[in-house]
N, C-alpha and C positions, 0 to 999 in steps of 0.2 A: 530615646533613650540609653542609647551606648553613653557608656562615661558618667552616667547619672549612679549613684548609690542608691543602693536596694532599701528598700523602705519595710520596715515589720510594723503591722498594724496589730496590737492585742485589744483583744474583746474580753472579758471576765464577765461569763453569764450564769446568772442563778436566777430560775424562773422567772424568764423573761419572756416566754409566752411567745407570739408571734413577735416581738421587738428584733430578736435575731436575724431573723431573715429578712425583715423588713430593713434595718440597719443595712445589712449587705446588699441587699436590693437597691437601696439608694446608692452604694461604695461602688455598686460596680457597674452602675451606669454614668457616672460624672466622667469628665475629663481629668486625665492625669499627661502629663510627659515623662512620670518615674513609674519603672516597676514596683510591683510592691507584692506583698506575702502578706494574708490572713493569718494572724493564734486566735484560738476562741479556746477559751478554759471554759468548760461546763464544770463549774463547781459547787458540784452533788445537787442539781436540778433536782427537783422529781414531777417535771410538766414537760419532759418529752421537748423541752425547748429547741434542743438542735437536731430531732432526728429528720429534721426535712434536709441536714448535709450529705444523707444516702446518695439524693437525687438533685442533688444541686448541681446549676450548671456552671458554676464556676470551681467546683469542689476541689479540681486541682489545683486551686488558688488557695484553700483552704486547711491548715492544719489543726485539728480538734485535739484535745488534750482533755483528758475525764480527769478528776477530782470527786474525793468524795466531801469536800465543804472544810476547803481551808481558810476560806476566809479572802476579803478583797484583796490585801496586800502581797497575801503569799499568791494567792493567783498571777497577780500581776509580775513576779519577780519569777516565778516558776514561767509564763510567756515568754518574759526578756531571754531566761536562758537558754529559750529553746531556737530564738529567733537568730536567721543571717542575713537579718540586716546592717546595715552602719545606723541608720537611725530608728528609732522605737516611736511610734506613734501609739498614746493609751488614748483609750475611748471606752466611754460606759458602751453597752447594746441597746442603748435605745437615741439613736442620733440619726439626722437627715443631712448629706451632708451637699456644698454648691461644685460647680464645676472650678479645677485648677486650684483645690484649697490646699490641698498636698504640697502643690509646685509653690504655693504663697507660705505656707510655714517655715517648710525646710530654708526656704532663700538665708533668713537671719542668723540661723545656724552657719550654712556653708560659707557665708561671707565674713565670719566671727564678729556678729553683733551682737548675739545672745550665746547663751548656752541651753536654754529651754523656752518654750514659745509656746502659748494657749492664743485660739484665735477668739472672736467673740461668740458667746455663746447666748442663743435665742431661746423663746420657749415655744414650747407647739402649741397651738390654739391661744396663745397670748403675745398679738404681734406689741405689745405696752414695753415686755421685758426683755432687753438683752443685758448681761454682763459684760466685764471685759475684765477677767480673771478678777481677783478675791485680793481682798485684806480682813485684818481680824479687829473684831471689837474690843470692848474692856473687858466682857468675859470670856474671850476666846473664843467666839462665836463668828462664824465668816459672815464676811459683807461682800459684797459684786462691787467691783470701782464701777463708775463712770467713764463714760469713753473721754480720751486725749487724743490728741491728732500723731497721726505714724506711731509706731512703735514705743509702746513703755513700760516703765520697770514695774512688778507687779511682786505684792510680797507674798501673795500664794496660788499657785496653779493650780486649779480645779482639775480635778482626777479624770472628769468627764471627758476632756480634749486637751492633752499636750504632746509635743516632740522635744525628744530628747537624743542624743548622739549616745549609741550602746557603751562608749566609752568612757562617757561623763557620769550614764548611771550607775556604772560599775564602779565606777572611783568613789563615788557615795555609796555602796552598797547597795544599791537601790532602796527599793520601799523598806520601812521597816519590818525585819523576819521577826521580829517576838511579839505584834497585835495580836492581839484578838478579832471575832468575825468583821467588823465593820467599827471605822470611827478614827477620824484625825491622820488615817494615811496621808492625803495630801498634803496635807499643812507642816505634817512632819518632815514630807521629803522637801518643799519649798524651803521651810528654816532651814535644813542641813543645807541645801544646795548654797545656799546665801552666805551661810556660817562656814562654808570650805571656800568659797571665791567665786563662787559661779555666780552666773547672774539670769533671771529668769524674767521673761518679757511677755505682754499681749499685743497682738497685732490686731486691731481694730476693725481694719476692713477686710476682712477673711470671716465671715460667719458660719458657725453649725446651728443644726436647732435639736434642743435637746428636750427629752418628755421627764418632765419635773414633777415628781411622783410625792403625793402627801403621807404616802408608806411603804416600806420597805415590801419585797413578794416572799422577806423569808422573817425571821428571828432576830432581832436584834435587844440586847438587854444593856441596862445602864450598866450591870457591874462589868462589863465588857468596854462600851465606850471608855469608860472612867477611869477602868485600865489602863487603856491605850494613852489618855489623856497624861495618866502620872507618870508613865512609862516616855513619853514625849519629853516630859518636863525633867526628869532625871538623865536623861542626855543629854538635854542640851541648854537649860535653866539652869541663872544660881538660887540660892537657897532660899531668899525669900522669893521668888517667882514659883518655886514647889510649892510654899506655904499656902501661896495663893490661887495656886491649882486644886489644891485640898479643899481648902473653901467653895469652888464652884463645886464640889460634889455635893449637889444638895439632896438628891434621892436615895442614899447610901451611906452608911458609915465608911469612913477614907481609910481608917487605919488596917483592918484588914487584906484589903487593895493594896495598900501603900507595903505589906507585910508581904504579898505576895511577888507585886515589884521586884521586891529587892530580890528576895530568893532566888528570882528568875535572871538575876545578875545583870543586871541595869549598871549596876558602880562601875563593872570592867568595861562596859560600852561605854560608858560616861569618859571614863579618865581615857578610853582610845581617842574618843570623839571630841576632847577637851585637847588633845595634845597635836590632832590634825589640822583643825578648824581653825581659817585665818581672822576670823571677827568673833566676838561673843553675843550672848543675847542680846545685851544691853543694846550695841550697834545697832543692831536688828529692829528694836523695837522703835529706837531713835530715828532709825533712815525713814523708818514708814510712818512714824506719827504715831504709833499703837500704844494709849496709854494702859498700860499692864506693867 
């Protein structure tokens, strides 16, 4: 472990029940040659899902941060701000790990082959499903990639599990700070990384298992998801694509949400992003053959 960089593993958790404990039990039971710290952001849970940490065997390796419900993107940013590691692994709090998964996913970053890497993500209780990073469909919904041989580029990093250097994460400003409860945070970060000149990859020979749920254990409204969609569009897309995003807002009136996004200062962010980026949104959608 000497000379190996410290890894910070960041878990946002909200009303996760037994999942947080099960995920940590798995994490601490697998082999790795790396030192790591665990940061849990208990984001306004109402179900005592993190209480077990008071008597947990590995409590000395776990930092618990309590918030009153700041949302997925902000919770991850807070975890990153408190992290001591040179590399950050963002994880959902409902995962199962395999031996040496940390060692394998950090390797492409250490050797300069990538700037952010996601492992293969399988599903609890469904051995047929396994995804290898994500891309986007013509309605901007996510679609899992099929397997390719070796490390390969991915349009979108799933927020459920990926590694990034703290330096790169800070360089792009982390997850979007203006987002509401949930929605589009991993897509926005991935687009931002690519546009700013960084590379995102999937590593198919490392697998973690993820609990896919039919519903959130907390409330998510259409208004908030669409707010995040429009904020992402105004931050990164040309005017034609912003209009296309407004047409995707089927369940709500787009104009009041658009007014709020503009009121919240997104145009200033748009200007600074457009100055900083190396590529534009046309390049991104063409690169990954996304028809949007």
